[in-house]
N, C-alpha and C positions, 0 to 999 in steps of 0.2 A: 381481730381483721374478720370479714366474713370468706369461709370457706369454698373458696372459686372451684374445687374440684366438685363438687357437689353443688354448684348454681347451674340455673337453667341457661341455655344459649341465651335468650332474650334478657336474661337479668345479668350474663356477663357480657352482653354487646353493650347493655347500658353503662356498667362498669368501666369499659375501656371507652365508651364514648363520652363521659367525664373524663376522661383524663386519669381515673383513680387506678387504672394497672396497663402498665405499660410494657411487662416484660415477655419473656417468650410463654407460651402456652400450650404446652407439653404438659398432660395430665388433667387437662382444666376441663371442666362441664363434663364429668366423667360421662363416657356412653354414647357421645355424640360427634359424629364427623367434623373434622377440620380441613381448611381448604387453603390452596397457594393463591395468591392474588396476580394476576397480570391484567395491565390497563393500555390500550392502546389506541391509536386517531381511528377512527372508521376507513380511513383509507387502509391501512395494514391489517385489518381486522379479518378479511377472506385469506389474506396469507398466512397468515398466525393460526388461523382453524385449520387450513392444510396442511400446517407446521405440526400442530397439535395431533390431526387423524394422522400422520405419518410415523406419530411418534409416540405411543399411545404408554408407553412404557412411564418414560418419566413426564408428560404430560396428561394424563387421563382426565377429560373435561367433565366436569359437574354441571357447570351452568354457567351460562353467556347473556349478561345485558344485553339491553335494547340501547342504541346509541342515546348517550346525554341520559341514560335511565341511570340514577345510583341505586336501584332496587332487587336485588336477586331473589327474584319472584319463585324459582324452583325451590331453590336450597334453604332461601330463610325470607319470606313474605314480611314486609315493614322494615327491613335491614337496610341498612345504609353503607354501602362499602367507604365511602368517601369517609366515614370516622367512625366504622366497628372493629379496626383492625388496632391492636398496640402501636404498630410502629408501620411506616411506611419507607422504602426508597426510591427517590428518583431518579432516573438513568436518564440524561441528554445527550445525543450522539455518544452514546456507548460509556460515557464518564458517568460516575456516581456522584450526582452534584448535592443530594439532600437527603435527610433521614429525617422525617417528620412523624406527630403523632395522630396529624389528621390532612387531606388532602383537598379541602374545601378551597382555599385559594388557585389551588392548580387546575380543579375541574374543569373539563369543557364540554360543549353541548354533542362534539362528535367522538367522544371518549365511549369504548365500549370495553366491558370488563370482562374477564374469562376467570373463573374458580376451579382451579386444579386440584385433585384429589391429592391428599397429602398421607404420607407414612404414618403419624402421629394418631391416624384413628385405628390400626391396627394393634396399638400397645396395648389398649386395655383387655383383648385377648391374647396377649402375651404375660401380663400379669395374671390372669386368670389361670393362664396355662402353668404358670409358676416359673415363666422366661424373665430373668431380670431386664430392666430397660436402665442401663447405667445412670444417660443422663437426667433420667428423673430423678434417680437414688442418688446422685450427686448436685442434685438442683442447679444441672447448667442445660445449656443449649444443645441439641444434638449436632455432634460432629458431622460436616461435608465437605465433599472433596469435589475439584473439577479433576474430571479423567481425560484419558485419551480415545474415549469411545465416542465417536462423532455421530451426531442424530443426522439424519435422512433431510436433507434441504429441502425448504419449499421457497420459492421466490425469493424473497431476501433475507430469509431466516436461515442461518445456518450457525453450527456451533457446538461445541462439547455437551457430553453428558455430565449432569451434576449427579451425586450419589449421596445419601446420608449412611452413618454406620453406626451399628451397633455390636458389642461384643457379646457372643452368644457361647455359653459353654458347649465345649464339643458334644457331648451326648445329647444334646435339648437342640442341636442346628437341625436336625432331622424333623422336628415339633416345630421350628420356627418356618422352615419350608413350608410345611402343610399347614399351616395358617395364615401367612401369607398369601399363599397361592388362591385362596379363596377370596383372597381382595382384590382383583383385578382393577378395582376404579378406584383405588387409592396405591398403586403401584406395583402390585403383585408380588409374587416371588422374589428372590435376589436376582440380580445379575452377575454379582461375583462372591466367593468367600476364600477367606486366607489367603491371600498375595498380593496384597495392595499395589506393588510393583507393577504386578503385570498388566495393571488398569492407570498406570502414570501417576501414581501417588507414591511420591517421594519420602515423605515422611509422614506415619499415621499418627503422630503427636502434633501435626501443625494444618489443623484443617483448614479450607479456604473460605469456610462460614462457621458459624458456629464455634463450640468449644471441645478442647482436648477432653475426653473422657479415660479413664482407667481400665486395662485389657487385662487381665488376672491370668494367673497361670492356667492352663487347662482352655481357654477362652480361645476364639476367633473373630476376626473382625469380620462380620456379615454386612455386604452393601445392599443396597437398595436404589433402583433409580428415584431422583427428586426433582420433585416442582421448584426447584431453584432453578433447574436447569435453564428458564426463559433469562433468567440474570446474566447467565455466561454467554447467553447466546446474543443478548442486548449488547454487550460488551463486545461480542466479535463483529456484529452486524450494524451496528451505531443507527438505530432508528432514530429520528428526531426526539422523541421522549417514550420512554416506558416507563408506566408506575407499576412499583410491585410491592408485594410484604416484604418487610425485615425479615432476614433468614431464623426461622424458629417463631416469627409470631404472626400467627395464622388467623383466620377467620372461620368464627366458630359456627358453624350451619345447625340447622334445627333436624337435619338428616341424623337417625340412630347408626351408629357404627354396623349393626348388624343389617341393617337395609341395603348394605352395600357389599355384604358377604355373599359369597355364592354355594350354595351346598350340590353337593353330587349324590 
């Protein structure tokens, strides 16, 4: 099988569009940024734009499409967000009603798509620095948890923040913080380290999204704000329809990871 880690973004999107790959995208198209997806009717788009403006940590916006246009012109010209992600989720009035591999039959002329930065983007820098990325090692989806941290409300949108977790050896945590602090466009530095119960996580081995991963001796769980947050918001605020990526099944952009890094 073709090496998807070395595939170009356009080639990987082509493979996904053909239905030949439907799994999590961590580690694929190495060197290129990945993105979360939120699609809403135009009547809700301004309120959601205000929500992500007020909550840049979990929802750093990379691109917004014109109403009815499925092409993300800034991040991947020529792509089609209706069929270029491995898996999508359909939320109707707060309930998950379907998980599909394309959304062609759901698409409407009033839909606006938001692409939100994804923490998979900084994982290449982790690997280069010798920081382990356990879900890649174990060929799993990254573990994600709904926290007790409330997002700032905007119009009808409100709800809890979702975080992703990576176990990091204690001696490497300062390096992980240093690296991710440069990537504000993809969640930036961690929001919490070491005490999951204090942010409302009862069982570190039972994620709300994704898969549990091994936490080894000498490692601490480190938590980053996560672009799955809008899905938790959808469950609470119950918009008529919200279409998202399936957690861990991201959109591959044409933007190189380092384009999103800030150097001081």
